[in-house]
C-alpha positions as CSV (number, residue, x, y, z in Angstrom):
1,M,-90.4,-100.9,-10.2
2,G,-86.7,-100.0,-10.4
3,Y,-85.3,-96.5,-10.3
4,V,-82.7,-96.0,-13.0
5,L,-80.2,-93.2,-13.4
6,A,-77.8,-92.5,-16.3
7,V,-75.3,-90.1,-15.1
8,T,-72.6,-88.3,-17.1
9,W,-69.7,-86.4,-15.4
10,V,-67.0,-84.3,-17.0
11,A,-64.0,-83.7,-14.8
12,K,-62.2,-80.4,-14.7
13,P,-58.9,-80.5,-16.6
14,G,-56.3,-82.3,-14.5
15,E,-58.9,-83.8,-12.1
16,E,-59.8,-86.9,-14.0
17,E,-57.6,-89.3,-12.0
18,A,-59.0,-88.0,-8.7
19,V,-62.6,-88.5,-10.0
20,A,-61.7,-92.0,-11.2
21,E,-60.3,-92.9,-7.8
22,A,-63.4,-91.7,-6.0
23,L,-65.6,-93.8,-8.3
24,R,-63.3,-96.8,-7.9
25,K,-64.0,-96.5,-4.1
26,M,-67.8,-96.0,-4.7
27,V,-68.5,-99.0,-6.8
28,P,-68.1,-101.8,-4.3
29,L,-69.6,-99.8,-1.5
30,T,-72.7,-98.9,-3.5
31,Q,-73.1,-102.3,-4.9
32,A,-73.3,-103.7,-1.4
33,E,-76.2,-101.4,-0.4
34,P,-79.5,-103.3,0.1
35,G,-81.4,-101.0,-2.2
36,C,-78.9,-101.1,-5.1
37,V,-79.5,-103.4,-8.1
38,H,-76.7,-102.1,-10.3
39,Y,-74.0,-99.5,-9.9
40,Y,-71.4,-99.3,-12.7
41,A,-68.9,-96.5,-13.4
42,H,-67.1,-96.1,-16.7
43,Q,-64.4,-93.7,-18.0
44,S,-64.5,-92.8,-21.7
45,A,-61.8,-94.4,-23.8
46,D,-61.8,-91.3,-26.1
47,D,-62.0,-88.6,-23.4
48,P,-60.5,-89.4,-20.0
49,R,-62.3,-86.5,-18.4
50,R,-65.7,-88.0,-19.3
51,F,-67.4,-90.6,-17.0
52,F,-70.6,-92.5,-17.3
53,L,-72.5,-94.1,-14.4
54,F,-75.4,-96.5,-14.7
55,E,-77.3,-96.8,-11.5
56,E,-80.4,-98.9,-10.7
57,Y,-82.1,-99.0,-7.3
58,V,-85.0,-101.1,-6.2
59,D,-87.1,-98.0,-5.8
60,E,-86.7,-94.2,-5.0
61,D,-86.1,-95.0,-1.4
62,G,-83.1,-97.1,-2.4
63,L,-81.7,-94.1,-4.2
64,Q,-82.4,-91.8,-1.2
65,A,-80.6,-94.3,1.1
66,H,-77.7,-94.2,-1.3
67,A,-77.6,-90.4,-1.3
68,E,-77.6,-90.4,2.5
69,S,-74.8,-93.1,2.9
70,E,-71.5,-92.2,4.4
71,H,-69.6,-93.3,1.3
72,F,-71.7,-91.0,-0.9
73,K,-71.1,-88.1,1.4
74,R,-67.4,-88.8,1.5
75,Y,-66.5,-89.8,-2.0
76,V,-69.1,-88.1,-4.2
77,A,-70.2,-85.0,-2.3
78,G,-66.9,-84.5,-0.4
79,E,-64.4,-85.4,-3.2
80,A,-65.7,-85.8,-6.7
81,L,-68.4,-83.1,-7.2
82,Q,-66.0,-80.2,-6.6
83,R,-63.7,-81.7,-9.3
84,L,-66.4,-81.7,-12.0
85,E,-66.9,-79.3,-14.8
86,S,-70.4,-80.6,-15.5
87,R,-72.9,-83.2,-14.2
88,E,-76.0,-84.6,-15.9
89,R,-78.5,-87.0,-14.3
90,L,-81.2,-88.6,-16.4
91,H,-84.0,-90.7,-14.7
92,Y,-85.3,-93.7,-16.6
93,V,-88.2,-96.1,-15.9
94,P,-87.6,-99.8,-16.8
95,L,-89.9,-101.1,-19.5
96,Q,-91.9,-104.1,-18.4
97,P,-92.6,-106.8,-21.0
98,T,-96.1,-107.0,-22.3
99,A,-98.0,-110.3,-21.9
């Protein structure tokens, strides 16, 4: 069963472009991870400080491998998180169709 995250970030005032750039770098690197099903980053059309990430991994181990990757450490932990005013991560479980 997949491991799904819906993540909302709000950048500190003036930090939105640096956060956007870190996410632009993260998308192709994360999508290439063997445990990644989907990794999409979005910037709000109404509030450029607000970002939404949709992440799906094959399982919890896929998420763990992502968190331990060099690009996560560099662009998220090393660059983006310090530029955030807030961060919310919600875990979802995909619904399976009934027979």
